C-alpha positions in Angstrom: 104.5 67.2 -97.0 103.3 70.2 -99.0 100.6 71.4 -101.4 98.4 68.8 -103.1 99.8 65.8 -101.2 99.2 67.5 -97.8 95.6 68.4 -98.7 94.9 64.8 -99.8 96.0 63.5 -96.4 94.0 66.2 -94.5 90.8 65.5 -96.4 91.2 61.7 -96.0 91.8 62.0 -92.2 88.6 64.1 -92.0 86.5 61.6 -94.0 87.5 58.7 -91.7 86.3 60.1 -88.4 83.5 57.6 -88.0 85.6 54.7 -89.1 88.2 55.6 -86.5 85.6 55.6 -83.8 84.7 52.0 -84.7 88.3 50.9 -84.4 88.6 52.6 -81.0 85.6 50.6 -79.8 87.2 47.3 -81.0 90.5 48.3 -79.3 88.7 48.9 -76.0 86.9 45.6 -76.1 90.1 43.7 -76.9 92.1 45.6 -74.3 89.6 44.6 -71.6 89.8 41.0 -72.8 93.6 41.0 -72.4 93.4 42.7 -69.0 90.9 40.1 -67.8 93.3 37.3 -68.8 96.1 39.0 -66.9 94.0 39.4 -63.8 92.7 35.8 -64.0 96.3 34.5 -64.1 97.5 36.9 -61.4 100.5 38.2 -63.3 103.3 39.3 -61.0 106.6 41.1 -61.6 108.4 37.8 -60.9 106.7 36.3 -64.0 108.7 38.7 -66.3 112.2 37.4 -65.5 112.5 34.3 -67.7 114.6 31.2 -67.5 117.8 29.7 -68.8 119.1 26.2 -69.7 116.3 23.7 -70.2 113.7 26.1 -69.0 112.1 23.7 -66.6 109.5 25.1 -64.2 109.3 28.5 -66.0 106.2 29.8 -64.3 106.2 33.1 -66.2 106.2 31.2 -69.5 103.5 28.8 -68.4 101.3 31.7 -67.2 101.8 33.6 -70.4 100.6 30.6 -72.4 97.5 30.3 -70.2 96.8 34.0 -71.0 97.2 33.4 -74.7 94.8 30.5 -74.5 92.2 32.7 -72.7 92.6 35.7 -75.1 92.5 33.6 -78.3 89.8 31.3 -77.3 91.7 28.0 -77.0 92.3 25.4 -74.2 96.1 25.6 -74.3 98.9 27.5 -76.0 102.5 27.6 -77.0 104.2 31.0 -76.9 108.0 30.7 -77.3 111.0 32.6 -78.5 112.1 29.4 -80.2 109.3 30.0 -82.8 111.0 32.6 -85.1 108.2 33.5 -87.5 104.6 32.8 -88.5 105.8 30.3 -91.1 107.8 28.5 -88.4 104.8 28.4 -86.0 102.6 27.0 -88.8 105.3 24.5 -89.9 105.6 23.3 -86.3 101.9 22.9 -86.0 101.6 21.0 -89.4 104.6 18.7 -88.7 103.2 18.0 -85.2 99.7 17.0 -86.4 100.3 15.3 -89.7 101.6 11.8 -90.4 102.6 9.9 -93.6 99.5 9.2 -95.7 97.6 12.2 -94.3 96.2 14.8 -96.6 95.9 18.6 -96.2 93.2 20.6 -97.9 94.0 24.3 -98.2 90.6 26.0 -98.5 91.8 29.6 -99.2 93.6 29.4 -102.5 97.3 29.2 -102.9 99.0 29.8 -99.5 101.6 32.4 -98.8 104.9 31.7 -100.7 106.9 30.4 -97.8 104.1 27.9 -96.9 104.2 26.5 -100.4 107.7 25.2 -99.6 106.6 23.8 -96.2 103.7 21.9 -97.8 105.7 20.8 -100.8 103.5 22.5 -103.3 106.8 23.8 -104.6 109.6 21.2 -104.6 111.5 21.9 -101.4 113.9 19.8 -99.3 112.4 18.7 -96.0 108.8 19.5 -97.0 105.7 17.6 -95.9 105.4 16.1 -99.3 108.7 14.4 -98.8 107.3 12.7 -95.7 104.3 11.4 -97.6 101.8 14.1 -96.7 99.7 15.3 -99.7 98.2 18.7 -100.2 95.4 20.0 -102.4 94.3 23.6 -102.9 90.8 24.8 -103.3 90.6 28.1 -105.2 88.5 31.1 -104.1 85.2 31.6 -105.8 84.6 34.4 -108.3 83.8 36.8 -105.4 87.1 36.2 -103.6 85.4 34.1 -100.9 85.9 30.6 -99.7 84.3 28.3 -102.2 82.6 26.2 -99.6 80.8 23.8 -102.0 84.1 23.0 -103.7 85.9 22.7 -100.4 83.4 20.2 -99.0 83.4 18.2 -102.2 87.2 18.0 -102.1 87.2 16.5 -98.6 88.0 12.7 -98.6 88.5 10.0 -96.0 92.3 10.7 -95.9 91.8 14.5 -95.3 93.3 15.0 -91.9 93.4 18.8 -91.8 91.8 21.8 -93.5 94.0 24.9 -93.5 92.5 28.4 -93.8 94.6 31.5 -94.3 93.0 34.7 -92.8 95.1 37.2 -94.7 95.6 37.3 -98.5 99.4 36.6 -98.7 100.5 37.6 -102.2 97.1 36.9 -103.8 94.9 39.3 -105.8 91.7 38.6 -103.9 89.4 40.2 -101.4 91.0 40.2 -98.0 87.7 40.1 -96.3 87.8 36.8 -94.3 86.2 37.8 -91.1 85.4 35.8 -88.0 81.8 35.4 -89.3 83.1 34.0 -92.6 85.3 31.6 -90.7 82.4 30.5 -88.5 80.3 29.6 -91.5 83.1 27.6 -93.2 84.3 25.8 -90.0 80.7 24.8 -89.1 80.2 23.3 -92.6 83.5 21.5 -92.5 82.8 20.0 -89.1 79.3 18.9 -90.2 80.9 17.2 -93.2 83.5 15.4 -91.0 83.7 16.1 -87.3 87.1 14.5 -87.1 88.9 16.8 -89.6 91.0 19.4 -87.9 90.8 23.1 -88.9 94.0 25.1 -88.7 93.8 28.9 -89.2 96.9 30.9 -90.2 96.0 34.0 -88.1 99.0 36.2 -89.2 97.9 39.8 -89.5 94.4 39.0 -88.1 94.8 39.2 -84.4 92.8 41.9 -82.6 91.4 43.3 -85.9 88.0 42.0 -84.7 86.7 41.1 -81.2 86.5 37.4 -82.1 89.4 35.1 -82.9 89.3 31.9 -85.0 89.2 29.5 -82.0 86.1 31.5 -80.8 84.3 30.3 -83.9 85.4 26.7 -83.9 89.0 26.5 -85.2 91.0 23.6 -83.6 94.3 25.4 -83.8 95.6 28.9 -84.8 99.1 30.1 -85.3 100.9 33.4 -85.8 104.0 35.6 -85.2 104.8 37.8 -82.3 106.5 40.3 -84.5 103.2 40.9 -86.1 100.0 41.9 -84.3 100.2 40.1 -80.9 103.7 41.4 -80.0 102.4 44.9 -80.0 105.6 46.2 -81.6 107.7 45.3 -78.5 108.4 41.6 -79.1 111.7 41.1 -80.9 111.1 37.5 -81.9 108.7 34.6 -81.2 105.5 32.9 -82.3 102.4 31.4 -80.9 100.1 28.4 -81.4 96.7 28.2 -79.6 94.1 25.5 -79.7 92.6 22.3 -78.3 94.7 20.9 -75.5 95.2 17.5 -77.2 96.3 19.1 -80.4 98.7 21.5 -78.6 100.3 18.6 -76.7 100.9 16.8 -80.0 102.4 19.9 -81.5 104.6 20.4 -78.4 106.3 17.1 -79.0 107.4 18.4 -82.4 108.6 21.8 -81.0 111.1 20.3 -78.5 111.2 16.5 -78.6 108.8 13.5 -78.1 108.6 12.7 -74.4 109.8 16.2 -73.4 107.0 18.2 -74.9 106.4 21.7 -73.6 108.1 21.2 -70.2 111.3 22.5 -71.7 112.1 25.8 -73.5 114.0 28.7 -71.9 112.6 32.2 -72.2 115.8 34.1 -71.3 114.9 37.8 -71.2 112.0 37.7 -73.6 109.1 37.4 -71.2 108.9 41.1 -70.3 108.5 42.1 -73.9 106.1 39.3 -74.6 103.8 40.3 -71.7 104.0 44.0 -72.4 103.6 43.5 -76.2 100.4 41.5 -75.7 99.1 44.2 -73.3 99.9 46.9 -76.0 98.7 44.8 -79.0 95.0 45.9 -79.2 96.0 49.6 -79.2 98.9 49.0 -81.6 96.7 47.1 -84.0 94.2 49.9 -83.9 96.9 52.4 -84.8 98.0 50.2 -87.8 94.4 49.9 -89.0 93.9 53.7 -88.8 97.1 54.0 -90.9 95.8 51.5 -93.4 92.4 53.3 -93.7 94.2 56.6 -94.3 96.5 55.2 -97.0 93.6 53.5 -98.7 91.6 56.7 -98.8 94.6 58.8 -100.1 95.5 56.2 -102.7 91.9 55.9 -103.9 91.8 59.6 -104.3 94.9 59.3 -106.5 93.1 56.8 -108.8 94.8 53.6 -107.5 92.9 50.4 -107.0 93.1 49.5 -103.3 91.7 46.5 -101.4 90.1 46.7 -99.0 88.6 50.1 -99.8 88.2 52.6 -96.9 84.6 51.6 -96.3 85.0 47.9 -96.3 85.0 45.6 -93.3 88.4 44.1 -92.5 89.6 40.8 -91.3 93.3 41.6 -91.2 95.8 44.4 -91.5 96.9 44.0 -95.1 96.2 46.7 -97.7 97.0 45.9 -101.3 97.7 48.6 -103.9 97.7 47.8 -107.6 100.6 49.9 -109.0 100.7 48.2 -112.4 104.4 48.7 -113.2 107.8 47.8 -111.7 108.8 51.4 -111.5 105.7 52.4 -109.5 106.0 49.5 -107.2 109.6 50.4 -106.4 108.7 54.1 -106.0 105.9 53.2 -103.6 108.1 51.0 -101.4 110.9 53.6 -101.5 108.4 56.2 -100.2 107.4 53.9 -97.3 111.1 53.3 -96.5 111.9 57.0 -96.7 109.3 57.7 -94.0 110.8 55.1 -91.6 112.5 55.9 -88.3 115.3 53.4 -89.1 117.3 53.2 -92.4 115.2 56.0 -94.1 118.2 56.8 -96.2 118.3 53.3 -97.7 116.9 52.7 -101.2 115.0 49.4 -101.5 115.8 47.2 -104.4 114.1 44.1 -105.7 116.0 40.9 -105.0 115.6 37.1 -104.6 114.7 35.9 -101.1 114.6 32.4 -99.5 111.2 30.9 -99.8 109.9 33.2 -102.5 109.3 32.3 -106.1 109.9 35.8 -107.6 112.2 38.7 -106.7 110.7 40.7 -103.9 111.0 44.4 -103.0 110.7 45.1 -99.3 110.4 48.4 -97.4 110.9 47.9 -93.7 112.8 50.6 -91.7 111.8 48.8 -88.5 113.2 48.6 -85.0 112.8 44.8 -85.2 114.0 43.0 -88.4 111.0 41.9 -90.4 108.5 43.3 -87.9 105.4 43.9 -90.0 103.4 45.4 -87.2 105.7 48.3 -87.9 104.9 50.3 -91.0 106.2 48.2 -93.9 105.4 47.3 -97.5 106.5 44.6 -99.9 105.6 43.0 -103.1 106.7 40.4 -105.7 108.1 41.8 -108.9 105.4 40.2 -111.1 102.3 41.7 -112.7 100.1 43.4 -111.7 102.9 44.8 -109.4 100.9 44.9 -106.2 102.3 46.4 -103.0 101.1 44.9 -99.7 101.2 47.4 -96.9 100.9 46.6 -93.2 101.6 48.1 -89.8 102.5 51.4 -88.1 103.1 51.6 -84.4 101.5 55.0 -84.3 98.9 56.8 -86.4 101.1 59.9 -86.4 103.8 57.9 -88.2 101.2 56.6 -90.7 100.0 60.2 -91.3 103.5 61.4 -92.1 104.1 58.3 -94.3 100.9 58.9 -96.2 102.0 62.3 -97.1 105.4 61.1 -98.5 103.6 58.3 -100.5 101.2 60.9 -102.0 104.1 63.2 -102.9 106.0 60.3 -104.6 103.0 59.0 -106.6 101.9 62.5 -107.7 105.4 63.0 -109.1 105.3 59.6 -110.8 102.0 60.5 -112.4 103.4 63.8 -113.7 106.4 62.0 -115.2 104.2 59.5 -117.0 
């Protein structure tokens, strides 16, 4: 990192001092919350060993699930290596709750690409639509917020569940969906129909604030352990937290009816799950600092970023409008070139299962697909937006910001 690029990063780092202090306070609060849950459950070394076979009487697994329920504001939880992604956790929750003839209302615009297939918004074998579950989508309002009047108007007698997605996915909209925003929407939904369940896709949102969706009324939330709550240490896994009766119903879908959550071996994963959760508030803070730095540097270079450096945040995602295929590729290649793993690899756009368009992904990560590690991706469609997330350390993010600045300055000179 030399010259103009280095100066841009130094100046951005200096501008963000007060914002960094805010993030440190959130991290301290969340760390104490995690520790209090560990203390309340009396975590012991023997809880870290895991189980084999059927996984019956896995006390470490059960204790970890109690901790997740405490930390994320629910009555019960499922935390398993058998859940391989956020999409899988959400799919398991949806298939556990919904029955033929039920209706889902998505209140946060078009969901993430892979969930379109789960719901059947895009014709996909094995979707909920094939089982007779219908889905309708309520678009965002003109300000990029939940269109609450339209959402409440769209609720009908057959609406079993309202799904809200905390992060933007591949949408061009404001990513500001905070716990306060969720509280307002969930309260209105429950006032309209107390029997409707509210499910929140919490991917990328965990520990960004001091309140989680269940704290403000969500019935169930789900996410991935190779994002925020795994702290960069979990190598697989997902979680579902919520009301006890809802979690029990979902548990029958995870394993088998009549077996529920009594089975499910954890093998050698419990140590990384416990330690990852312990590290998660700190790791999320490091990723947020990186996101702020990148947004400030990129804004200085004239790119449209969202959220801006001074905006409040409800998740880890930073979007960067690059406006051309070549710039999107150059950006992702700069992120890849700053990675500890596979930095020598050149990302190319390609088709991927579950995605409608070709996607370019930069992820030189220790864990495949781990987006709590510094990564970037985007669909090859206008306006060619890169979605950036993660960074296990701010120091890594600082170095990467310099490489990105160098690359984009060179792109600007060529054009």
